[in-house]
KOLVEXNU-87796 format. One line per field, with one value per atom (N, C-alpha, C): residue number from 1; x, y, z. Coordinates in steps of 0.001 Angstrom, whole numbers. Example, Ala and Ser with C-alpha at 12.3 -4.5 7.8 and 13.67 -1.06 7.14 Angstrom:
<midrens>
n <- 1  1  1  2  2  2 .
u <- 13190  12300  13200  12850  13670  12900 .
v <- -5690  -4500  -3300  -2250  -1060  30 .
w <- 7800  7800  7800  7080  7140  7870 .
</midrens>
This chain:
<midrens>
n <- 1  1  1  2  2  2  3  3  3  4  4  4  5  5  5  6  6  6  7  7  7  8  8  8  9  9  9  10  10  10  11  11  11  12  12  12  13  13  13  14  14  14  15  15  15  16  16  16  17  17  17  18  18  18  19  19  19  20  20  20  21  21  21  22  22  22  23  23  23  24  24  24  25  25  25  26  26  26  27  27  27  28  28  28  29  29  29  30  30  30  31  31  31  32  32  32  33  33  33  34  34  34  35  35  35  36  36  36  37  37  37  38  38  38  39  39  39  40  40  40  41  41  41  42  42  42  43  43  43  44  44  44  45  45  45  46  46  46  47  47  47  48  48  48  49  49  49  50  50  50  51  51  51  52  52  52  53  53  53  54  54  54  55  55  55  56  56  56  57  57  57  58  58  58  59  59  59  60  60  60  61  61  61  62  62  62  63  63  63  64  64  64  65  65  65  66  66  66  67  67  67  68  68  68  69  69  69  70  70  70  71  71  71  72  72  72  73  73  73  74  74  74  75  75  75  76  76  76  77  77  77  78  78  78  79  79  79  80  80  80  81  81  81  82  82  82  83  83  83  84  84  84  85  85  85  86  86  86  87  87  87  88  88  88  89  89  89  90  90  90  91  91  91  92  92  92  93  93  93  94  94  94  95  95  95  96  96  96  97  97  97  98  98  98  99  99  99  100  100  100  101  101  101  102  102  102  103  103  103  104  104  104  105  105  105  106  106  106  107  107  107  108  108  108  109  109  109  110  110  110  111  111  111  112  112  112  113  113  113  114  114  114  115  115  115  116  116  116  117  117  117  118  118  118  119  119  119  120  120  120  121  121  121  122  122  122  123  123  123  124  124  124  125  125  125  126  126  126  127  127  127  128  128  128  129  129  129  130  130  130  131  131  131  132  132  132  133  133  133  134  134  134  135  135  135  136  136  136  137  137  137  138  138  138  139  139  139  140  140  140  141  141  141  142  142  142  143  143  143  144  144  144  145  145  145  146  146  146  147  147  147  148  148  148  149  149  149  150  150  150  151  151  151  152  152  152  153  153  153  154  154  154  155  155  155  156  156  156  157  157  157  158  158  158  159  159  159  160  160  160  161  161  161  162  162  162  163  163  163  164  164  164  165  165  165  166  166  166  167  167  167  168  168  168  169  169  169  170  170  170  171  171  171  172  172  172  173  173  173  174  174  174  175  175  175  176  176  176  177  177  177  178  178  178  179  179  179  180  180  180  181  181  181  182  182  182  183  183  183  184  184  184  185  185  185  186  186  186  187  187  187  188  188  188  189  189  189  190  190  190  191  191  191  192  192  192  193  193  193  194  194  194  195  195  195  196  196  196  197  197  197  198  198  198  199  199  199  200  200  200  201  201  201  202  202  202  203  203  203  204  204  204  205  205  205  206  206  206  207  207  207  208  208  208  209  209  209  210  210  210  211  211  211  212  212  212  213  213  213  214  214  214  215  215  215  216  216  216  217  217  217  218  218  218  219  219  219  220  220  220  221  221  221  222  222  222  223  223  223  224  224  224  225  225  225  226  226  226  227  227  227  228  228  228  229  229  229  230  230  230  231  231  231  232  232  232  233  233  233  234  234  234  235  235  235  236  236  236  237  237  237  238  238  238  239  239  239  240  240  240  241  241  241  242  242  242  243  243  243  244  244  244  245  245  245  246  246  246  247  247  247  248  248  248  249  249  249  250  250  250  251  251  251  252  252  252  253  253  253  254  254  254  255  255  255  256  256  256  257  257  257  258  258  258  259  259  259  260  260  260  261  261  261  262  262  262  263  263  263  264  264  264  265  265  265  266  266  266  267  267  267  268  268  268  269  269  269  270  270  270  271  271  271  272  272  272  273  273  273  274  274  274  275  275  275  276  276  276  277  277  277  278  278  278  279  279  279  280  280  280  281  281  281  282  282  282  283  283  283  284  284  284  285  285  285  286  286  286  287  287  287  288  288  288  289  289  289  290  290  290  291  291  291  292  292  292  293  293  293  294  294  294  295  295  295  296  296  296  297  297  297  298  298  298  299  299  299  300  300  300  301  301  301  302  302  302  303  303  303  304  304  304  305  305  305  306  306  306  307  307  307  308  308  308  309  309  309  310  310  310  311  311  311  312  312  312  313  313  313  314  314  314  315  315  315  316  316  316  317  317  317  318  318  318  319  319  319  320  320  320  321  321  321  322  322  322  323  323  323  324  324  324  325  325  325  326  326  326  327  327  327  328  328  328 .
u <- 212024  211565  212732  212703  213753  213271  214123  213751  213967  213093  213231  212832  213193  212897  211411  210601  209159  208457  209200  208569  209280  208573  209156  208677  209574  209187  209282  208677  208744  208067  206820  206154  205395  205257  204568  205361  204743  205467  206204  207441  208267  209314  209914  211057  212003  213272  214270  214264  214214  214199  215431  216259  217487  218383  219682  220647  221840  222375  223595  224365  225582  226395  225600  225345  224595  223083  222667  221262  220453  219167  218235  216931  216395  215070  214094  213195  212220  210891  210262  208955  207910  206846  205725  204486  204035  202878  201584  200673  199361  198603  197837  197004  195996  195328  194425  194607  195283  195722  194543  194558  193520  194083  195409  196014  197259  197418  198597  199800  199569  200660  201302  202512  203153  203707  204008  204588  206060  206899  208341  208732  209098  209375  210874  211200  212587  212645  213463  213552  214870  215028  216166  217472  218588  219904  220318  219500  219879  219411  218325  217750  217420  217099  216705  215276  215047  213780  212619  212861  211766  210694  210926  209881  208635  208818  207689  206928  207488  206810  207112  206688  207107  206530  205228  204558  203137  202474  201090  200213  199426  198559  199220  200527  201239  202306  201862  202767  202194  202923  202501  202509  203525  203628  202479  202175  201047  199751  199560  198346  198252  199371  199365  199020  199601  199326  197881  197332  195928  194994  195453  194638  194762  195580  195652  196849  197869  199066  200234  200936  202236  203229  204100  205028  206464  207333  208778  209437  210318  211040  212531  213176  214625  215279  215897  216610  218093  218646  220041  221028  220580  221472  222398  223416  224350  225728  226150  227455  228604  229650  230856  231965  233136  234259  234599  234441  234770  233806  232717  231713  231830  232946  233118  233010  233338  233298  231930  230958  229616  229014  228692  228243  226739  226252  224846  224520  225440  225271  225074  225854  225743  224371  223908  222610  221489  221591  220545  220595  221780  221906  222181  222976  223349  222401  221634  220725  219258  218846  217429  217074  217866  217577  217568  218589  218659  217559  217234  216160  214817  214558  213317  213255  214360  214400  214085  214633  214379  212910  212346  210942  210014  210333  209522  209577  210769  210925  210181  210311  209683  208162  207641  206196  205574  206439  205989  205077  205458  204733  205680  205110  205919  206184  205405  205644  205144  205497  205138  204991  204572  204479  205675  206436  207584  207168  207473  207130  208408  208722  209918  209570  210258  209985  211213  211024  212094  213228  214464  215576  215400  214683  214354  213486  212678  211881  212754  213803  214764  215423  215863  216500  215510  214271  213246  212951  212918  212662  213793  215016  216163  216092  215802  215685  214558  213405  212242  212519  213277  213595  214522  215237  216167  215567  214581  214056  212538  211933  210489  209684  210298  209503  208926  209561  209093  208228  207990  207275  205896  204881  203502  203098  203447  203113  204325  204429  205493  204849  205102  204572  205740  205769  206864  206309  206790  206405  207527  207258  208175  209607  209809  211171  211872  213090  213846  214390  213935  214274  214881  214309  214754  215490  216801  217624  217987  217179  217483  217360  216439  216275  216120  217217  217126  216603  215689  215043  215915  216939  217766  219217  219927  221337  221550  220723  220771  222118  222745  224045  225124  225075  226019  225801  224547  224232  224714  224520  224963  226485  227169  228627  229131  228436  228801  228642  227533  227279  228312  228771  229759  231194  231319  232609  233476  232809  233543  233986  233273  233653  233488  234177  234042  234230  233369  233451  234016  234445  234922  236115  237076  238277  237949  237010  236587  235902  235034  234346  235342  236335  237354  238147  238378  239142  238360  237073  236230  235882  235752  235291  233812  233457  232055  231784  230806  230491  229850  230442  229892  228475  227725  226332  226201  227094  227028  227230  228103  228340  227148  226534  225310  224212  224077  223072  223356  224623  224987  224670  224996  224728  223250  222418  220974  220394  220883  220375  220767  221985  222431  221615  221398  220683  219237  218617  217188  216883  217894  217609  217188  216257  215700  214528  214311  213275  213653  212725  213026  212314  212771  212143  210689  210410  209028  208138  208658  207869  207596  208587  208395  207305  207376  206420  205017  204912  203587  202809  203475  202821  202559  202704  202477  201119  200320  198987  198521  197314  196753  197662  197647  198622  198005  196765  196109  196002  196586  196382  197703  197599  198784  199439  198623  199178  200167  199808  200724  202019  201915  203106  204041  203459  204271  204877  204060  204545  205689  205540  206574  207883  207783  208993  209663  208860  209423  210026  209316  209841  211100  211125  212316  213535  213351  214456  214891  213907  214235  214975  214515  215163  216626  216913  218284  219079  218472  219124  219679  220344  220945  221967  222219  223172  224298  225443  226564  226166  226909  226597  227843  227707  228829  229328  230623  231190  230997  231197  231078  229662  228668  227282  226963  227479  227216  227798  228998  229599  228772  228263  227412  226140  225523  224283  224516  225610  225902  226278  227091  227598  226653  226257  225432  224001  223434  222057  222000  222674  222585  223221  224441  225195  224778  224729  224475  223039  222252  220816  220600  221431  221420  220163  219579  218436  217267  216860  215689  215989  217283  217680  217926  217693  217883  219326  220261  221680  222424  221712  222343  222623  223774  224111  224416  223890  224144  224802  226023  226803  226851  226977  227076  225751  224643  223330  222604  222067  221381  220047  219796  218518  217620  216793  215943  214519  214145  212813  211714  212054  211071  210575  211285  210891  210128  209902  209173  207687  207107  205706  204847  205416  204668  203609  202577  201578  202299  202012  202795  201902  202224  201594  202693  202651  203628  202885  203380  202701  203625  203111  203821  202863  203408  202575  202697  201656  201558  202567  202987  203859  205238  205668  206978  208065  208864  209923  211221  211301  212554  212510  211412  211276  209971  209987  208776  208428  207209  206722  207492  208173  208943  210129  210497  211551  211000  209684  209033  208140  207308  206261  206779  207950  208416  208493  208593  208652  207429  206277  205026  205000  205774  205806  206893  207601  208718  208403  207796  207584  206562  206657  205738  204523  204420  203307  201969  201070  199716  198901  199067  198396  199332  199168  200020  199184  199462  198684  199619  199381  200108  199118  199479  198572  199286  198704  199243  198274  198782  197914  198410  197538  197869  198834  199828  200762  202189  203105  204524  205291  206626  207489  207291  207031  206909  205506  204565  203240  202515  202690  201998  202435  203676  204194  203638  203006  202639  201140  200342  198896  198286  198918  198363  197263  197007  196015  196404  195908  196193  195208  195687  194771  193842  192639  191643  192123  192789  193237  194246  195121  196128  195500  194560  193875  193151  192427  191679  192621  193684  194628  195292  195733  196475  195573  194380  193465  193090  192915  192523  193626  194844  195992  196755  196121  196733  195887  196556  195860  195207  193952  193205  193659  193638  193951  192667  192648  191434  191482 .
v <- -135787  -134791  -134361  -133131  -132592  -132499  -132878  -132913  -131550  -131215  -130043  -130432  -129621  -129926  -130168  -129387  -129475  -130291  -131103  -131937  -131875  -132217  -132292  -131143  -130657  -129676  -130365  -129766  -130344  -131697  -131800  -133100  -133475  -132567  -132900  -133964  -135080  -136161  -135673  -136124  -135684  -136730  -136580  -137409  -136597  -136921  -136225  -136801  -135934  -136395  -135930  -135077  -134613  -133961  -134192  -133561  -133056  -131941  -131391  -130688  -131159  -130591  -130591  -129429  -129363  -129248  -129004  -128722  -130005  -129914  -131029  -130495  -131212  -130903  -131878  -131340  -132157  -132151  -133312  -133467  -133783  -132972  -133156  -133462  -134707  -135038  -134455  -134108  -133589  -134642  -134204  -135131  -135819  -135016  -135503  -134568  -135055  -134195  -133600  -132260  -131550  -130774  -130558  -129727  -130405  -130287  -130836  -129911  -128625  -127662  -127683  -128234  -128300  -126949  -126845  -125641  -125886  -124934  -125035  -123874  -124180  -123156  -122876  -121593  -121155  -120275  -120677  -119874  -119092  -118314  -117413  -118177  -117470  -118021  -117709  -116931  -116445  -117350  -118050  -118884  -120267  -121165  -122508  -122493  -123335  -123294  -123927  -124543  -125241  -124282  -122972  -122030  -122197  -122772  -123004  -124281  -125069  -126283  -126418  -125403  -125297  -126403  -126570  -127585  -127745  -128857  -129035  -127863  -127353  -126229  -124877  -124867  -123607  -123795  -124419  -124788  -124389  -123588  -123212  -124430  -125259  -126438  -127403  -127634  -128499  -127969  -126648  -126043  -126251  -126119  -126335  -127784  -128740  -130150  -130512  -129918  -130167  -129582  -128555  -127918  -128615  -129674  -130474  -130216  -129535  -129238  -130139  -130653  -131250  -130116  -130259  -129188  -129688  -128860  -129099  -127937  -128251  -127229  -127398  -126349  -126373  -125848  -126748  -126412  -126305  -125100  -124894  -125515  -125819  -126407  -125378  -125868  -124998  -125067  -123969  -123996  -124121  -124822  -124948  -124083  -124128  -123295  -123544  -124792  -125159  -124555  -123957  -123381  -121866  -121318  -119877  -119244  -119982  -119440  -119613  -120155  -120311  -118928  -118645  -117307  -117250  -116054  -115870  -116612  -116574  -117314  -118796  -119342  -120765  -121081  -120243  -120499  -120467  -119570  -119462  -120613  -120897  -121841  -123277  -123469  -124825  -125425  -124564  -125060  -124845  -123589  -123352  -123927  -123613  -124113  -125638  -126254  -127712  -128323  -127632  -128125  -128081  -127011  -126904  -127993  -128229  -129279  -130633  -130887  -132154  -132259  -131157  -131157  -131393  -130790  -130993  -132447  -133020  -134433  -135341  -135068  -135912  -135828  -134620  -134417  -134737  -134926  -135205  -134091  -132875  -131708  -130827  -129910  -129027  -127679  -127315  -126058  -126155  -125155  -125162  -123738  -123641  -122355  -122202  -121150  -120868  -119867  -120197  -119332  -119000  -117711  -117282  -116469  -116741  -116064  -115260  -113965  -113065  -113067  -113292  -113313  -114429  -115483  -116526  -115987  -114971  -114318  -113541  -112929  -112228  -113213  -114349  -115378  -115948  -116185  -116739  -115790  -114496  -113514  -113494  -113537  -113552  -114776  -115935  -117156  -117048  -116545  -116444  -115523  -114476  -113547  -114168  -115214  -115884  -117128  -117740  -119033  -119022  -118221  -118022  -119220  -120071  -121094  -122153  -122407  -123476  -122965  -121666  -121082  -120599  -121226  -120818  -119629  -119695  -118634  -118318  -117069  -116644  -115884  -116364  -115723  -115309  -114055  -113522  -112957  -113496  -113002  -112126  -110844  -109894  -109995  -109904  -109991  -108629  -108535  -107281  -107117  -106074  -105907  -104534  -103511  -102146  -101604  -101387  -100957  -99476  -98707  -97286  -96557  -97002  -96411  -97518  -98180  -99285  -98793  -99544  -99085  -99250  -100109  -100380  -100051  -99562  -99183  -98260  -97241  -96368  -95666  -95302  -94624  -95556  -96832  -97821  -98032  -98151  -98370  -97203  -95997  -94816  -94789  -95185  -95233  -96265  -97401  -98413  -97873  -97181  -96639  -95585  -94822  -93781  -94308  -95635  -96313  -95762  -95304  -94851  -96029  -97137  -98361  -99540  -100630  -101857  -103046  -104037  -105240  -106419  -106175  -107266  -107996  -107256  -107892  -108734  -108242  -109016  -110302  -110209  -111392  -112376  -111862  -112728  -113469  -112806  -113434  -114585  -114403  -115452  -116542  -116183  -117058  -117419  -118015  -118258  -117558  -116660  -115911  -116860  -117005  -117939  -117561  -118565  -118347  -117297  -117315  -116354  -114929  -114766  -113436  -112989  -113933  -113617  -113168  -113896  -113535  -112151  -111876  -110567  -109461  -109712  -108721  -108441  -109501  -109323  -108589  -108934  -108258  -106783  -106502  -105112  -104360  -105025  -104369  -104085  -104961  -104811  -104085  -103718  -102906  -101506  -100813  -101160  -102129  -102818  -103837  -104956  -105402  -106425  -107726  -108801  -110096  -110070  -109366  -109273  -108593  -107556  -106885  -107830  -108645  -109622  -110616  -111123  -112123  -111557  -110269  -109675  -109704  -110037  -110015  -111419  -112444  -113791  -114347  -113594  -114072  -113709  -114139  -113867  -114405  -113728  -114035  -114678  -115141  -115566  -117079  -117878  -119319  -120082  -121416  -122272  -122367  -122254  -122317  -121175  -119999  -118856  -119114  -119686  -119966  -120929  -121973  -122924  -122247  -121466  -120768  -119822  -119123  -118198  -118937  -120085  -120843  -121363  -121905  -122456  -121369  -120248  -119147  -118577  -118531  -118055  -118904  -120219  -121112  -120894  -120684  -120462  -119148  -118077  -116774  -116854  -117642  -117774  -118842  -119418  -120505  -120093  -118944  -118507  -119530  -119501  -120430  -119641  -120283  -119590  -119074  -118083  -117446  -117483  -118039  -118120  -116723  -116490  -115162  -114590  -115396  -114897  -114386  -115137  -114713  -113467  -113388  -112228  -110962  -111051  -109881  -109419  -110354  -109976  -109298  -109847  -109270  -107869  -107703  -106406  -105372  -105775  -104818  -104629  -105738  -105632  -105214  -105742  -105393  -104246  -104406  -103387  -102067  -102125  -100898  -100265  -101064  -100520  -100715  -101481  -101662  -102154  -103079  -103513  -104271  -105029  -105861  -105015  -104064  -103258  -102311  -102060  -101199  -101992  -103312  -104194  -104205  -104133  -104142  -105352  -106196  -107375  -108414  -109086  -110171  -111437  -112539  -113852  -114707  -115107  -115877  -115173  -113862  -113075  -112731  -113282  -113033  -111947  -110966  -109850  -110277  -109876  -110137  -108936  -109038  -107925  -108170  -107512  -107699  -107219  -106363  -105842  -106924  -108047  -109139  -110237  -110060  -111063  -110978  -112088  -112090  -113101  -113863  -114893  -114281  -115067  -114615  -114296  -113141  -112660  -112202  -112684  -112218  -111803  -110554  -110037  -109642  -110122  -109911  -109210  -108170  -107535  -107442  -107213  -107142  -105773  -105411  -104060  -103801  -104867  -104699  -105308  -105385  -105959  -104991  -105417  -104573  -104699  -105695  -105999  -105611  -105969  -105654  -104883  -103573  -102766  -102721  -102295  -102404  -101550  -100496  -99699  -100461  -101576  -102417  -103453  -103586  -104647  -104130  -103161  -102711  -102154  -101509  -100959  -101978  -103264  -104294  -104257  -103907  -103980  -103058  -101987  -101035  -101363  -102464  -102817  -104016  -105050  -106297  -106124  -107016  -106975  -107870  -108537  -109447  -108740  -109349  -108815  -109169  -110408  -110894  -110660  -109553  -109246  -108611  -109028  -108573  -108224  -107081  -106693  -106712  -107429  -107577  -107206  -106289  -105902  -106398  -107227  -107865  -107560  -107765  -107530  -108601  -108176  -109137  -108652  -109533  -109219  -110030  -110014  -110590  -112096  -112812  -114268  -114768  -113873  -114302  -115170  -114900  -115688  -117151  -117391  -118759  -119569  -118911  -119577  -119728  -119319  -119313  -120711  -121668  -123012  -123198  -122166  -122242  -121261  -121510  -120605  -119441  -118198  -117056  -117089  -116581  -116660  -116029  -114882  -114215  -115076  -115766  -116616  -117877  -118458  -119651  -119380  -118262  -117923  -117629  -116887  -116535  -117793  -118663  -119847  -120868  -121089  -122058  -121658  -120359  -119896  -119967  -120238  -120266  -121583  -122619  -123950  -124947  -125868  -126883  -127907  -128187  -129127  -130567  -131349  -132776  -133538  -134260  -135009  -136433 .
w <- -76109  -75132  -74240  -73779  -72950  -71511  -70568  -69166  -68502  -67580  -66738  -65323  -64353  -62957  -62757  -63419  -63221  -64300  -65013  -66022  -67349  -68394  -69719  -70593  -71443  -72451  -73808  -74802  -76133  -76210  -75765  -75705  -76976  -77926  -79162  -79913  -80311  -80982  -82220  -82383  -83502  -83824  -85000  -85347  -86229  -86149  -86955  -88368  -89378  -90763  -91539  -90908  -91572  -90539  -90684  -89784  -90584  -90132  -90712  -89611  -89366  -88305  -87004  -86401  -85137  -85375  -86608  -86907  -87107  -86765  -86943  -87521  -88489  -89019  -88377  -87547  -86840  -87589  -87628  -88275  -87220  -87188  -86265  -87109  -87159  -87990  -87430  -88321  -87920  -87116  -86147  -85365  -86282  -87093  -88135  -89318  -90334  -91421  -92184  -92313  -93052  -94244  -94239  -95278  -95846  -97169  -97837  -97754  -97513  -97473  -96089  -95959  -94639  -94215  -92928  -92358  -92052  -92412  -92165  -91261  -90011  -89014  -88901  -88888  -88716  -87471  -86499  -85288  -85251  -84208  -84065  -83811  -83944  -83629  -82196  -81490  -80162  -79026  -79213  -78156  -78690  -77786  -78176  -78720  -79702  -80436  -79688  -78522  -77840  -77313  -77392  -76999  -77874  -79074  -79971  -79618  -78690  -78208  -76721  -75957  -74568  -73699  -73759  -72946  -73472  -73151  -73597  -73168  -74119  -73822  -73955  -74200  -74403  -75485  -76592  -77672  -79026  -79774  -81118  -82034  -81928  -82786  -82510  -81249  -80896  -81501  -81437  -81979  -83490  -84184  -85630  -85970  -85256  -85557  -85236  -84195  -83858  -84904  -85597  -86636  -87978  -88039  -89257  -90151  -89632  -90436  -90036  -91024  -90775  -90563  -89560  -89202  -89259  -89824  -89804  -89073  -88157  -87408  -87649  -88142  -88318  -87047  -86308  -85078  -85412  -85350  -85736  -84761  -83549  -82567  -81940  -81230  -80524  -81179  -81830  -82497  -81498  -81918  -81113  -81685  -81043  -81475  -82937  -83373  -84749  -85766  -85297  -86189  -86311  -85875  -85883  -87251  -88307  -89664  -90330  -89610  -90176  -90411  -91645  -92032  -92223  -92439  -92774  -94067  -95022  -96273  -96002  -95056  -94718  -94132  -93201  -92583  -93624  -94595  -95609  -96604  -97143  -98252  -97821  -96769  -96371  -95342  -94686  -93657  -94033  -94219  -94534  -95897  -96924  -98271  -98295  -97733  -97727  -96863  -95750  -94903  -95604  -96350  -97125  -98186  -98865  -99885  -99268  -98082  -97414  -96981  -96477  -96061  -97244  -98389  -99590  -100042  -99984  -100372  -99395  -98112  -97102  -97165  -97419  -97444  -98798  -99805  -101174  -101690  -101401  -101891  -102701  -103467  -104305  -103658  -102658  -101963  -100527  -99746  -98330  -97814  -96568  -95886  -94981  -95161  -94306  -93238  -91989  -90859  -90102  -89995  -89284  -88058  -86955  -85700  -85283  -85007  -84562  -85588  -85174  -86117  -87143  -86754  -87722  -88838  -88544  -89578  -90546  -90035  -90889  -91846  -91311  -92141  -93152  -92704  -93600  -94749  -94458  -95508  -96532  -96060  -96970  -97878  -97279  -98076  -99085  -98645  -99531  -100708  -100482  -101562  -102596  -102181  -103098  -103728  -103073  -103525  -103508  -104337  -104285  -104785  -105631  -106309  -105381  -104240  -103358  -102209  -102155  -101028  -101466  -100908  -101207  -100344  -99067  -98124  -97254  -96847  -95939  -94781  -93558  -92353  -91478  -91091  -90287  -88986  -87866  -86558  -85989  -85842  -85207  -85725  -87045  -87564  -87543  -87032  -87131  -88548  -89243  -90654  -90961  -90387  -90658  -89434  -89583  -88463  -88549  -89277  -89410  -88077  -87224  -85902  -84867  -84487  -83523  -82185  -81559  -80324  -79086  -79162  -77987  -78294  -77263  -77395  -78599  -78699  -79864  -80012  -78881  -78956  -79488  -79040  -79561  -81055  -81446  -82855  -83708  -83211  -83944  -84048  -82969  -82989  -83995  -84099  -85091  -86501  -86735  -88068  -88449  -87468  -87735  -87679  -87455  -87384  -86255  -85183  -84009  -83162  -83268  -82582  -83548  -83264  -84055  -83126  -83274  -82453  -83231  -84463  -85309  -84698  -84172  -83621  -82401  -81574  -80411  -80841  -81839  -82347  -82953  -83690  -84282  -83210  -82097  -81017  -80398  -80232  -79648  -80662  -81934  -83022  -82845  -81740  -81395  -80072  -80062  -78846  -77835  -76646  -75644  -75225  -74783  -74404  -73308  -72325  -71234  -71732  -72717  -73273  -74117  -74827  -75569  -74610  -73492  -72487  -71913  -71601  -71060  -72064  -73317  -74354  -74501  -74462  -74597  -73391  -72194  -71004  -71009  -71460  -71552  -72595  -73735  -74837  -74499  -73712  -73455  -72156  -71380  -70205  -70684  -70001  -68693  -68746  -69887  -69939  -68980  -68195  -67209  -67562  -66927  -67142  -66696  -65604  -65123  -66145  -66833  -67859  -69018  -69371  -70441  -70058  -68822  -68377  -68230  -67941  -67784  -69081  -70184  -71489  -72033  -71186  -71686  -71274  -70507  -70207  -68805  -68434  -67105  -66008  -64862  -63826  -62586  -62678  -61456  -61302  -62180  -62059  -62100  -61875  -61849  -63221  -64273  -65623  -65834  -65346  -65465  -64707  -63513  -62709  -63429  -64023  -64775  -65995  -66689  -67871  -67505  -66393  -65940  -65665  -65034  -64720  -65980  -66893  -68124  -69010  -69133  -69941  -69298  -67969  -67270  -67586  -67610  -67964  -69404  -70278  -71688  -71890  -71220  -71353  -70936  -69909  -69411  -70153  -71192  -71919  -73264  -73309  -74568  -75056  -76351  -76957  -77612  -77866  -78520  -79903  -80385  -81664  -82548  -83751  -84688  -85039  -84893  -85075  -86464  -87501  -88876  -89152  -88704  -88913  -88103  -86883  -86045  -86668  -87222  -87868  -89053  -89836  -90973  -90501  -89466  -88966  -88406  -87678  -87082  -88135  -89104  -90087  -91266  -91909  -93115  -92803  -91723  -91377  -90382  -89233  -88201  -88569  -89086  -89381  -90704  -91770  -93104  -93587  -92812  -93121  -94553  -94980  -96375  -96767  -95833  -96204  -96669  -95863  -96208  -97365  -97632  -98749  -100031  -99978  -101136  -101627  -100690  -101036  -100475  -99741  -99157  -100230  -100121  -101034  -100246  -100738  -100155  -101223  -100951  -101920  -103277  -103243  -104463  -105111  -104601  -105190  -104405  -105099  -104465  -103875  -102645  -101984  -102254  -103284  -103701  -103222  -102149  -101574  -102508  -103454  -104401  -105356  -105417  -106303  -105574  -104283  -103507  -103839  -104325  -104751  -104003  -103103  -102399  -101483  -101153  -100174  -98861  -98288  -97152  -96009  -94814  -93585  -92615  -92169  -91210  -89945  -88803  -87530  -86541  -85911  -84796  -83620  -82429  -81231  -80570  -79863  -79302  -78192  -77493  -76332  -76552  -77793  -78079  -77633  -76660  -76125  -76906  -77776  -78459  -79931  -80614  -82038  -82244  -82061  -82285  -83760  -84061  -85433  -86422  -85971  -86924  -87511  -86882  -87438  -88414  -88468  -89240  -90356  -90048  -90963  -92296  -92365  -93651  -94784  -94443  -95475  -96379  -95827  -96575  -97781  -97742  -98860  -99879  -99654  -100532  -101416  -100841  -101573  -102689  -103681  -104823  -104618  -103495  -103235  -103391  -104161  -104289  -103054  -102600  -101399  -100214  -99539  -98389  -97286  -96054  -94904  -93759  -93161  -91949  -90791  -89720  -88584  -87288  -86559  -85254  -84190  -83281  -82295  -80886  -79931  -78533  -78027  -77266  -76689  -76739  -76335  -76308  -77319  -77196  -78219  -78391  -77298  -77401  -77081  -76834  -76376  -77390  -78690  -79709  -79689  -79260  -79244  -78082  -77120  -75877  -75666  -76633  -76446  -76399  -77066  -77082  -78100  -78870  -79933  -81028  -82233  -83337  -83270  -83209  -83201  -84407  -84240  -85301  -86603  -86515  -87731  -88485  -87749  -88376  -88954  -88218  -88695  -90012  -90069  -91282  -92444  -92174  -93237  -93805  -92923  -93345  -94034  -93505  -94111  -95529  -95739  -97060  -98095  -97653  -98572  -98516  -97952  -97865  -98656  -99310  -100087  -99167  -99418  -98579  -98833  -97770  -97857  -98124  -99218  -99602  -99062 .
</midrens>
């Protein structure tokens, strides 16, 4: 558990089952196991993953374990200067792929449900398109996928696409972008969106629970982590500038990421008040994949509100239960 001024975060019982460099694969056993199909969570590279287990009553992971699912969370950790050459290929193949293999071995199952949140959803989709055999279900929460019309810093994005500016040399100089610079970049990119607007979308504002949630989310928002330079350049150039992922032109370790060949059960979720990843960055995926069982769901809330409800929304519970193997 991690300490905070007002108490502890990440209180759902867990244990580490695999580590690589700064990354840790955490295992959260079900309170009372009802399903054999475990959940494998992939979070973003921009923030700390504890937002998925913020506190009792406001934890997505706690809600999953209470519903009878074993949960695995891949925490990438905080890269140091020595990790500047860590690429997108590394995150997909050396971390997500290896983490999934370890989760399958630990759970003694042949497949699992992969759940990606925000940029973690982008990474999860790339992995799923390359390694379909071990994935029974794929759930993506607000993943940025289509960068043809970015909602923030549109002039900067257009300048990057036209090669009027380049940040590669700056990234090379830093090797790993410091957390403070990542925070500055995110605040610049999301203005005029304010922290108060973000918080207004996490729930009712009239009780002590909201006050605690506001304080904890505030600490998390200000807790950005360093970003490996090699991966950032790939994301900015291959995805942001050239939009290769949604165009089926992205390659990972020389292998083409062809979304048209993705056939796994798919659920994609966006929220009505998402200030960071609006649905036009997410929904185009539905017309590309070959999945027969695919669902797009738009729900009320903001970018992180689903992670803080403390319970599994009914639509998600029904979708997941119907596609998970029962525990006898």
